[in-house]
Jmol script that loads the backbone (N, CA, C; Angstrom):
load data "model"
ATOM      1  N   MET A   1      13.423 -51.514  23.016  1.00  0.00           N
ATOM      2  CA  MET A   1      13.512 -50.705  21.801  1.00  0.00           C
ATOM      3  C   MET A   1      13.146 -49.267  22.226  1.00  0.00           C
ATOM      4  N   ALA A   2      13.902 -48.269  21.768  1.00  0.00           N
ATOM      5  CA  ALA A   2      13.693 -46.875  22.057  1.00  0.00           C
ATOM      6  C   ALA A   2      12.467 -46.401  21.400  1.00  0.00           C
ATOM      7  N   THR A   3      11.765 -45.474  22.151  1.00  0.00           N
ATOM      8  CA  THR A   3      10.575 -44.796  21.599  1.00  0.00           C
ATOM      9  C   THR A   3      11.034 -43.626  20.844  1.00  0.00           C
ATOM     10  N   PRO A   4      10.556 -43.507  19.525  1.00  0.00           N
ATOM     11  CA  PRO A   4      10.984 -42.324  18.776  1.00  0.00           C
ATOM     12  C   PRO A   4      10.402 -41.014  19.401  1.00  0.00           C
ATOM     13  N   THR A   5      11.226 -40.048  19.373  1.00  0.00           N
ATOM     14  CA  THR A   5      10.873 -38.682  19.927  1.00  0.00           C
ATOM     15  C   THR A   5      10.297 -37.859  18.739  1.00  0.00           C
ATOM     16  N   THR A   6       9.598 -36.792  19.158  1.00  0.00           N
ATOM     17  CA  THR A   6       9.012 -35.933  18.139  1.00  0.00           C
ATOM     18  C   THR A   6       9.781 -34.571  18.064  1.00  0.00           C
ATOM     19  N   THR A   7      10.906 -34.532  18.653  1.00  0.00           N
ATOM     20  CA  THR A   7      11.733 -33.280  18.580  1.00  0.00           C
ATOM     21  C   THR A   7      12.952 -33.455  17.709  1.00  0.00           C
ATOM     22  N   GLY A   8      13.456 -32.385  17.223  1.00  0.00           N
ATOM     23  CA  GLY A   8      14.693 -32.441  16.461  1.00  0.00           C
ATOM     24  C   GLY A   8      14.588 -33.171  15.185  1.00  0.00           C
ATOM     25  N   THR A   9      15.680 -33.809  14.818  1.00  0.00           N
ATOM     26  CA  THR A   9      15.643 -34.592  13.503  1.00  0.00           C
ATOM     27  C   THR A   9      14.987 -35.921  13.642  1.00  0.00           C
ATOM     28  N   ASP A  10      14.732 -36.424  14.952  1.00  0.00           N
ATOM     29  CA  ASP A  10      14.054 -37.652  15.176  1.00  0.00           C
ATOM     30  C   ASP A  10      12.584 -37.634  14.784  1.00  0.00           C
ATOM     31  N   ALA A  11      12.024 -36.484  14.633  1.00  0.00           N
ATOM     32  CA  ALA A  11      10.556 -36.315  14.345  1.00  0.00           C
ATOM     33  C   ALA A  11      10.347 -36.778  12.914  1.00  0.00           C
ATOM     34  N   ALA A  12       9.103 -37.219  12.711  1.00  0.00           N
ATOM     35  CA  ALA A  12       8.674 -37.661  11.320  1.00  0.00           C
ATOM     36  C   ALA A  12       8.778 -36.394  10.394  1.00  0.00           C
ATOM     37  N   PRO A  13       9.061 -36.650   9.099  1.00  0.00           N
ATOM     38  CA  PRO A  13       9.161 -35.503   8.195  1.00  0.00           C
ATOM     39  C   PRO A  13       7.876 -34.632   8.227  1.00  0.00           C
ATOM     40  N   GLU A  14       6.751 -35.181   8.376  1.00  0.00           N
ATOM     41  CA  GLU A  14       5.472 -34.404   8.394  1.00  0.00           C
ATOM     42  C   GLU A  14       5.455 -33.495   9.606  1.00  0.00           C
ATOM     43  N   GLU A  15       5.930 -34.006  10.750  1.00  0.00           N
ATOM     44  CA  GLU A  15       5.953 -33.219  11.910  1.00  0.00           C
ATOM     45  C   GLU A  15       7.052 -32.040  11.818  1.00  0.00           C
ATOM     46  N   ARG A  16       8.167 -32.313  11.165  1.00  0.00           N
ATOM     47  CA  ARG A  16       9.179 -31.297  11.076  1.00  0.00           C
ATOM     48  C   ARG A  16       8.683 -30.199  10.024  1.00  0.00           C
ATOM     49  N   ILE A  17       8.022 -30.657   8.964  1.00  0.00           N
ATOM     50  CA  ILE A  17       7.487 -29.724   8.021  1.00  0.00           C
ATOM     51  C   ILE A  17       6.442 -28.916   8.669  1.00  0.00           C
ATOM     52  N   GLY A  18       5.557 -29.359   9.436  1.00  0.00           N
ATOM     53  CA  GLY A  18       4.466 -28.762  10.146  1.00  0.00           C
ATOM     54  C   GLY A  18       5.052 -27.675  11.089  1.00  0.00           C
ATOM     55  N   ARG A  19       6.109 -28.037  11.841  1.00  0.00           N
ATOM     56  CA  ARG A  19       6.751 -27.126  12.738  1.00  0.00           C
ATOM     57  C   ARG A  19       7.377 -25.969  11.989  1.00  0.00           C
ATOM     58  N   ASP A  20       8.093 -26.352  10.910  1.00  0.00           N
ATOM     59  CA  ASP A  20       8.726 -25.312  10.121  1.00  0.00           C
ATOM     60  C   ASP A  20       7.732 -24.373   9.427  1.00  0.00           C
ATOM     61  N   ARG A  21       6.597 -24.912   8.989  1.00  0.00           N
ATOM     62  CA  ARG A  21       5.541 -24.096   8.385  1.00  0.00           C
ATOM     63  C   ARG A  21       4.999 -23.094   9.385  1.00  0.00           C
ATOM     64  N   GLU A  22       4.809 -23.552  10.608  1.00  0.00           N
ATOM     65  CA  GLU A  22       4.329 -22.748  11.782  1.00  0.00           C
ATOM     66  C   GLU A  22       5.298 -21.567  11.937  1.00  0.00           C
ATOM     67  N   ARG A  23       6.606 -21.945  11.886  1.00  0.00           N
ATOM     68  CA  ARG A  23       7.634 -20.949  12.128  1.00  0.00           C
ATOM     69  C   ARG A  23       7.586 -19.892  10.962  1.00  0.00           C
ATOM     70  N   ILE A  24       7.418 -20.396   9.703  1.00  0.00           N
ATOM     71  CA  ILE A  24       7.295 -19.464   8.617  1.00  0.00           C
ATOM     72  C   ILE A  24       6.095 -18.589   8.696  1.00  0.00           C
ATOM     73  N   ASP A  25       5.000 -19.113   9.143  1.00  0.00           N
ATOM     74  CA  ASP A  25       3.789 -18.297   9.351  1.00  0.00           C
ATOM     75  C   ASP A  25       4.012 -17.230  10.409  1.00  0.00           C
ATOM     76  N   ASP A  26       4.719 -17.565  11.490  1.00  0.00           N
ATOM     77  CA  ASP A  26       5.067 -16.590  12.519  1.00  0.00           C
ATOM     78  C   ASP A  26       5.993 -15.468  11.933  1.00  0.00           C
ATOM     79  N   LEU A  27       6.939 -15.976  11.215  1.00  0.00           N
ATOM     80  CA  LEU A  27       7.872 -14.949  10.557  1.00  0.00           C
ATOM     81  C   LEU A  27       7.139 -14.045   9.676  1.00  0.00           C
ATOM     82  N   ASP A  28       6.222 -14.618   8.767  1.00  0.00           N
ATOM     83  CA  ASP A  28       5.417 -13.752   7.910  1.00  0.00           C
ATOM     84  C   ASP A  28       4.604 -12.700   8.679  1.00  0.00           C
ATOM     85  N   ARG A  29       3.978 -13.167   9.839  1.00  0.00           N
ATOM     86  CA  ARG A  29       3.250 -12.233  10.585  1.00  0.00           C
ATOM     87  C   ARG A  29       4.135 -11.078  11.106  1.00  0.00           C
ATOM     88  N   ARG A  30       5.300 -11.410  11.545  1.00  0.00           N
ATOM     89  CA  ARG A  30       6.247 -10.358  12.050  1.00  0.00           C
ATOM     90  C   ARG A  30       6.725  -9.489  10.919  1.00  0.00           C
ATOM     91  N   ILE A  31       7.022 -10.074   9.772  1.00  0.00           N
ATOM     92  CA  ILE A  31       7.443  -9.294   8.595  1.00  0.00           C
ATOM     93  C   ILE A  31       6.349  -8.264   8.177  1.00  0.00           C
ATOM     94  N   ILE A  32       5.108  -8.820   8.212  1.00  0.00           N
ATOM     95  CA  ILE A  32       4.049  -7.845   7.723  1.00  0.00           C
ATOM     96  C   ILE A  32       3.886  -6.724   8.790  1.00  0.00           C
ATOM     97  N   ALA A  33       4.008  -7.053  10.106  1.00  0.00           N
ATOM     98  CA  ALA A  33       3.991  -5.981  11.117  1.00  0.00           C
ATOM     99  C   ALA A  33       5.115  -5.029  10.966  1.00  0.00           C
ATOM    100  N   LEU A  34       6.299  -5.507  10.646  1.00  0.00           N
ATOM    101  CA  LEU A  34       7.450  -4.575  10.423  1.00  0.00           C
ATOM    102  C   LEU A  34       7.262  -3.802   9.169  1.00  0.00           C
ATOM    103  N   VAL A  35       6.676  -4.301   8.094  1.00  0.00           N
ATOM    104  CA  VAL A  35       6.437  -3.551   6.877  1.00  0.00           C
ATOM    105  C   VAL A  35       5.392  -2.354   7.158  1.00  0.00           C
ATOM    106  N   ARG A  36       4.395  -2.777   7.934  1.00  0.00           N
ATOM    107  CA  ARG A  36       3.395  -1.725   8.298  1.00  0.00           C
ATOM    108  C   ARG A  36       4.028  -0.557   9.227  1.00  0.00           C
ATOM    109  N   GLU A  37       4.941  -1.006  10.082  1.00  0.00           N
ATOM    110  CA  GLU A  37       5.580  -0.021  10.896  1.00  0.00           C
ATOM    111  C   GLU A  37       6.508   0.844  10.025  1.00  0.00           C
ATOM    112  N   ARG A  38       7.153   0.204   9.066  1.00  0.00           N
ATOM    113  CA  ARG A  38       8.099   0.948   8.141  1.00  0.00           C
ATOM    114  C   ARG A  38       7.163   1.958   7.308  1.00  0.00           C
ATOM    115  N   MET A  39       5.923   1.593   6.905  1.00  0.00           N
ATOM    116  CA  MET A  39       5.114   2.473   6.161  1.00  0.00           C
ATOM    117  C   MET A  39       4.740   3.685   6.926  1.00  0.00           C
ATOM    118  N   GLU A  40       4.491   3.452   8.277  1.00  0.00           N
ATOM    119  CA  GLU A  40       4.072   4.569   9.152  1.00  0.00           C
ATOM    120  C   GLU A  40       5.235   5.576   9.293  1.00  0.00           C
ATOM    121  N   VAL A  41       6.424   5.021   9.565  1.00  0.00           N
ATOM    122  CA  VAL A  41       7.576   5.851   9.696  1.00  0.00           C
ATOM    123  C   VAL A  41       7.872   6.642   8.397  1.00  0.00           C
ATOM    124  N   SER A  42       7.808   5.916   7.279  1.00  0.00           N
ATOM    125  CA  SER A  42       8.012   6.588   5.985  1.00  0.00           C
ATOM    126  C   SER A  42       7.051   7.687   5.767  1.00  0.00           C
ATOM    127  N   ALA A  43       5.820   7.488   6.105  1.00  0.00           N
ATOM    128  CA  ALA A  43       4.841   8.596   5.945  1.00  0.00           C
ATOM    129  C   ALA A  43       5.167   9.799   6.815  1.00  0.00           C
ATOM    130  N   ARG A  44       5.686   9.556   8.038  1.00  0.00           N
ATOM    131  CA  ARG A  44       6.071  10.658   8.886  1.00  0.00           C
ATOM    132  C   ARG A  44       7.239  11.450   8.249  1.00  0.00           C
ATOM    133  N   VAL A  45       8.156  10.702   7.714  1.00  0.00           N
ATOM    134  CA  VAL A  45       9.360  11.347   7.052  1.00  0.00           C
ATOM    135  C   VAL A  45       8.861  12.166   5.833  1.00  0.00           C
ATOM    136  N   GLN A  46       7.959  11.553   5.113  1.00  0.00           N
ATOM    137  CA  GLN A  46       7.432  12.257   3.868  1.00  0.00           C
ATOM    138  C   GLN A  46       6.747  13.532   4.368  1.00  0.00           C
ATOM    139  N   ARG A  47       5.904  13.515   5.334  1.00  0.00           N
ATOM    140  CA  ARG A  47       5.172  14.632   5.721  1.00  0.00           C
ATOM    141  C   ARG A  47       6.113  15.708   6.231  1.00  0.00           C
ATOM    142  N   THR A  48       7.091  15.335   7.085  1.00  0.00           N
ATOM    143  CA  THR A  48       8.073  16.327   7.597  1.00  0.00           C
ATOM    144  C   THR A  48       8.899  16.926   6.467  1.00  0.00           C
ATOM    145  N   ARG A  49       9.294  16.114   5.408  1.00  0.00           N
ATOM    146  CA  ARG A  49      10.082  16.706   4.338  1.00  0.00           C
ATOM    147  C   ARG A  49       9.238  17.730   3.587  1.00  0.00           C
ATOM    148  N   ILE A  50       7.929  17.378   3.327  1.00  0.00           N
ATOM    149  CA  ILE A  50       7.077  18.318   2.623  1.00  0.00           C
ATOM    150  C   ILE A  50       6.791  19.564   3.378  1.00  0.00           C
ATOM    151  N   GLU A  51       6.602  19.432   4.685  1.00  0.00           N
ATOM    152  CA  GLU A  51       6.377  20.613   5.532  1.00  0.00           C
ATOM    153  C   GLU A  51       7.623  21.499   5.562  1.00  0.00           C
ATOM    154  N   ALA A  52       8.751  20.897   5.353  1.00  0.00           N
ATOM    155  CA  ALA A  52      10.027  21.684   5.377  1.00  0.00           C
ATOM    156  C   ALA A  52      10.371  22.258   3.973  1.00  0.00           C
ATOM    157  N   GLY A  53       9.382  22.050   3.013  1.00  0.00           N
ATOM    158  CA  GLY A  53       9.587  22.607   1.708  1.00  0.00           C
ATOM    159  C   GLY A  53      10.260  21.622   0.728  1.00  0.00           C
ATOM    160  N   GLY A  54      10.491  20.416   1.121  1.00  0.00           N
ATOM    161  CA  GLY A  54      11.110  19.440   0.281  1.00  0.00           C
ATOM    162  C   GLY A  54      10.133  18.663  -0.578  1.00  0.00           C
ATOM    163  N   ARG A  55      10.681  17.670  -1.245  1.00  0.00           N
ATOM    164  CA  ARG A  55       9.847  16.766  -2.051  1.00  0.00           C
ATOM    165  C   ARG A  55       9.461  15.589  -1.288  1.00  0.00           C
ATOM    166  N   ARG A  56       8.387  14.937  -1.713  1.00  0.00           N
ATOM    167  CA  ARG A  56       7.873  13.749  -1.107  1.00  0.00           C
ATOM    168  C   ARG A  56       8.845  12.582  -1.093  1.00  0.00           C
ATOM    169  N   VAL A  57       9.598  12.454  -2.240  1.00  0.00           N
ATOM    170  CA  VAL A  57      10.479  11.342  -2.436  1.00  0.00           C
ATOM    171  C   VAL A  57      11.878  11.888  -2.625  1.00  0.00           C
ATOM    172  N   ASN A  58      12.793  11.137  -2.013  1.00  0.00           N
ATOM    173  CA  ASN A  58      14.289  11.440  -1.996  1.00  0.00           C
ATOM    174  C   ASN A  58      14.949  10.341  -2.792  1.00  0.00           C
ATOM    175  N   LEU A  59      15.174  10.547  -4.026  1.00  0.00           N
ATOM    176  CA  LEU A  59      15.677   9.449  -4.954  1.00  0.00           C
ATOM    177  C   LEU A  59      17.014   8.981  -4.487  1.00  0.00           C
ATOM    178  N   SER A  60      17.935   9.839  -3.969  1.00  0.00           N
ATOM    179  CA  SER A  60      19.242   9.365  -3.567  1.00  0.00           C
ATOM    180  C   SER A  60      19.053   8.385  -2.407  1.00  0.00           C
ATOM    181  N   ARG A  61      18.178   8.701  -1.495  1.00  0.00           N
ATOM    182  CA  ARG A  61      17.897   7.778  -0.322  1.00  0.00           C
ATOM    183  C   ARG A  61      17.321   6.412  -0.850  1.00  0.00           C
ATOM    184  N   GLU A  62      16.438   6.517  -1.849  1.00  0.00           N
ATOM    185  CA  GLU A  62      15.908   5.293  -2.362  1.00  0.00           C
ATOM    186  C   GLU A  62      16.949   4.450  -3.017  1.00  0.00           C
ATOM    187  N   MET A  63      17.908   5.052  -3.645  1.00  0.00           N
ATOM    188  CA  MET A  63      19.056   4.302  -4.275  1.00  0.00           C
ATOM    189  C   MET A  63      19.894   3.576  -3.160  1.00  0.00           C
ATOM    190  N   GLU A  64      20.034   4.241  -2.050  1.00  0.00           N
ATOM    191  CA  GLU A  64      20.799   3.642  -0.884  1.00  0.00           C
ATOM    192  C   GLU A  64      20.021   2.403  -0.428  1.00  0.00           C
ATOM    193  N   ILE A  65      18.690   2.510  -0.377  1.00  0.00           N
ATOM    194  CA  ILE A  65      17.901   1.363   0.151  1.00  0.00           C
ATOM    195  C   ILE A  65      18.011   0.167  -0.942  1.00  0.00           C
ATOM    196  N   LEU A  66      17.891   0.537  -2.229  1.00  0.00           N
ATOM    197  CA  LEU A  66      17.958  -0.486  -3.296  1.00  0.00           C
ATOM    198  C   LEU A  66      19.324  -1.204  -3.228  1.00  0.00           C
ATOM    199  N   THR A  67      20.360  -0.417  -2.970  1.00  0.00           N
ATOM    200  CA  THR A  67      21.725  -1.012  -2.843  1.00  0.00           C
ATOM    201  C   THR A  67      21.819  -1.928  -1.657  1.00  0.00           C
ATOM    202  N   ARG A  68      21.335  -1.479  -0.553  1.00  0.00           N
ATOM    203  CA  ARG A  68      21.386  -2.241   0.726  1.00  0.00           C
ATOM    204  C   ARG A  68      20.704  -3.625   0.564  1.00  0.00           C
ATOM    205  N   TYR A  69      19.490  -3.570  -0.064  1.00  0.00           N
ATOM    206  CA  TYR A  69      18.768  -4.873  -0.286  1.00  0.00           C
ATOM    207  C   TYR A  69      19.464  -5.772  -1.227  1.00  0.00           C
ATOM    208  N   ARG A  70      20.006  -5.195  -2.362  1.00  0.00           N
ATOM    209  CA  ARG A  70      20.658  -5.946  -3.426  1.00  0.00           C
ATOM    210  C   ARG A  70      21.982  -6.580  -2.710  1.00  0.00           C
ATOM    211  N   GLU A  71      22.670  -5.834  -1.964  1.00  0.00           N
ATOM    212  CA  GLU A  71      23.945  -6.358  -1.302  1.00  0.00           C
ATOM    213  C   GLU A  71      23.604  -7.403  -0.290  1.00  0.00           C
ATOM    214  N   GLY A  72      22.498  -7.266   0.393  1.00  0.00           N
ATOM    215  CA  GLY A  72      22.120  -8.194   1.442  1.00  0.00           C
ATOM    216  C   GLY A  72      21.414  -9.489   0.942  1.00  0.00           C
ATOM    217  N   LEU A  73      20.695  -9.360  -0.154  1.00  0.00           N
ATOM    218  CA  LEU A  73      19.934 -10.427  -0.544  1.00  0.00           C
ATOM    219  C   LEU A  73      20.155 -10.825  -2.058  1.00  0.00           C
ATOM    220  N   GLY A  74      21.106 -10.220  -2.692  1.00  0.00           N
ATOM    221  CA  GLY A  74      21.269 -10.562  -4.060  1.00  0.00           C
ATOM    222  C   GLY A  74      20.375  -9.787  -4.932  1.00  0.00           C
ATOM    223  N   ARG A  75      20.367 -10.161  -6.297  1.00  0.00           N
ATOM    224  CA  ARG A  75      19.569  -9.476  -7.226  1.00  0.00           C
ATOM    225  C   ARG A  75      18.065  -9.430  -6.827  1.00  0.00           C
ATOM    226  N   PRO A  76      17.470 -10.586  -6.359  1.00  0.00           N
ATOM    227  CA  PRO A  76      16.052 -10.483  -5.981  1.00  0.00           C
ATOM    228  C   PRO A  76      15.742  -9.407  -4.924  1.00  0.00           C
ATOM    229  N   GLY A  77      16.756  -9.109  -4.113  1.00  0.00           N
ATOM    230  CA  GLY A  77      16.657  -8.067  -3.033  1.00  0.00           C
ATOM    231  C   GLY A  77      16.240  -6.744  -3.669  1.00  0.00           C
ATOM    232  N   THR A  78      16.640  -6.450  -4.919  1.00  0.00           N
ATOM    233  CA  THR A  78      16.296  -5.211  -5.491  1.00  0.00           C
ATOM    234  C   THR A  78      14.791  -5.160  -5.726  1.00  0.00           C
ATOM    235  N   SER A  79      14.238  -6.228  -6.209  1.00  0.00           N
ATOM    236  CA  SER A  79      12.728  -6.348  -6.335  1.00  0.00           C
ATOM    237  C   SER A  79      12.016  -6.136  -5.072  1.00  0.00           C
ATOM    238  N   LEU A  80      12.516  -6.800  -4.064  1.00  0.00           N
ATOM    239  CA  LEU A  80      11.814  -6.619  -2.665  1.00  0.00           C
ATOM    240  C   LEU A  80      11.970  -5.257  -2.246  1.00  0.00           C
ATOM    241  N   ALA A  81      13.085  -4.574  -2.433  1.00  0.00           N
ATOM    242  CA  ALA A  81      13.260  -3.204  -2.058  1.00  0.00           C
ATOM    243  C   ALA A  81      12.265  -2.290  -2.860  1.00  0.00           C
ATOM    244  N   MET A  82      12.135  -2.577  -4.131  1.00  0.00           N
ATOM    245  CA  MET A  82      11.246  -1.756  -4.902  1.00  0.00           C
ATOM    246  C   MET A  82       9.730  -1.891  -4.493  1.00  0.00           C
ATOM    247  N   THR A  83       9.392  -3.077  -4.115  1.00  0.00           N
ATOM    248  CA  THR A  83       8.072  -3.312  -3.505  1.00  0.00           C
ATOM    249  C   THR A  83       7.859  -2.574  -2.229  1.00  0.00           C
ATOM    250  N   LEU A  84       8.832  -2.658  -1.347  1.00  0.00           N
ATOM    251  CA  LEU A  84       8.758  -1.952  -0.090  1.00  0.00           C
ATOM    252  C   LEU A  84       8.681  -0.430  -0.399  1.00  0.00           C
ATOM    253  N   LEU A  85       9.481   0.084  -1.215  1.00  0.00           N
ATOM    254  CA  LEU A  85       9.461   1.495  -1.507  1.00  0.00           C
ATOM    255  C   LEU A  85       8.038   1.903  -2.089  1.00  0.00           C
ATOM    256  N   GLU A  86       7.507   1.092  -2.892  1.00  0.00           N
ATOM    257  CA  GLU A  86       6.187   1.387  -3.467  1.00  0.00           C
ATOM    258  C   GLU A  86       5.078   1.362  -2.376  1.00  0.00           C
ATOM    259  N   LEU A  87       5.207   0.410  -1.505  1.00  0.00           N
ATOM    260  CA  LEU A  87       4.213   0.379  -0.426  1.00  0.00           C
ATOM    261  C   LEU A  87       4.399   1.615   0.518  1.00  0.00           C
ATOM    262  N   CYS A  88       5.637   2.066   0.668  1.00  0.00           N
ATOM    263  CA  CYS A  88       5.858   3.194   1.671  1.00  0.00           C
ATOM    264  C   CYS A  88       5.668   4.504   1.036  1.00  0.00           C
ATOM    265  N   ARG A  89       5.752   4.693  -0.270  1.00  0.00           N
ATOM    266  CA  ARG A  89       5.524   5.992  -0.816  1.00  0.00           C
ATOM    267  C   ARG A  89       4.607   6.041  -2.002  1.00  0.00           C
ATOM    268  N   GLY A  90       4.102   4.868  -2.354  1.00  0.00           N
ATOM    269  CA  GLY A  90       3.234   4.840  -3.543  1.00  0.00           C
ATOM    270  C   GLY A  90       4.023   5.001  -4.844  1.00  0.00           C
ATOM    271  N   ARG A  91       3.346   4.823  -5.963  1.00  0.00           N
ATOM    272  CA  ARG A  91       4.005   4.951  -7.224  1.00  0.00           C
ATOM    273  C   ARG A  91       4.340   6.370  -7.502  1.00  0.00           C
ATOM    274  N   VAL A  92       5.487   6.595  -8.137  1.00  0.00           N
ATOM    275  CA  VAL A  92       5.910   8.016  -8.433  1.00  0.00           C
ATOM    276  C   VAL A  92       5.842   8.198  -9.932  1.00  0.00           C
TER     277      VAL A  92
END
end "model"
wireframe off; spacefill off
backbone 0.3
color backbone group
């Protein structure tokens, strides 16, 4: 009789769930790091824009971002983009 393996679809559901949850946790760590990096870059852009005499927020640019997220992720993408924009520039 063959010994069951713990890789692929032969693993018990609990093992697959555990591995997938570890993967999700890793993805979440990476997403958080990327959001923090995005916040830093956004702050630099805002500082540069203000130093050049512009406004802190560029609404047409924000609309581009909202559209990109909506097109890439569907309607919930808009909410995600709004959250990212709020994190990166604060409430306006």
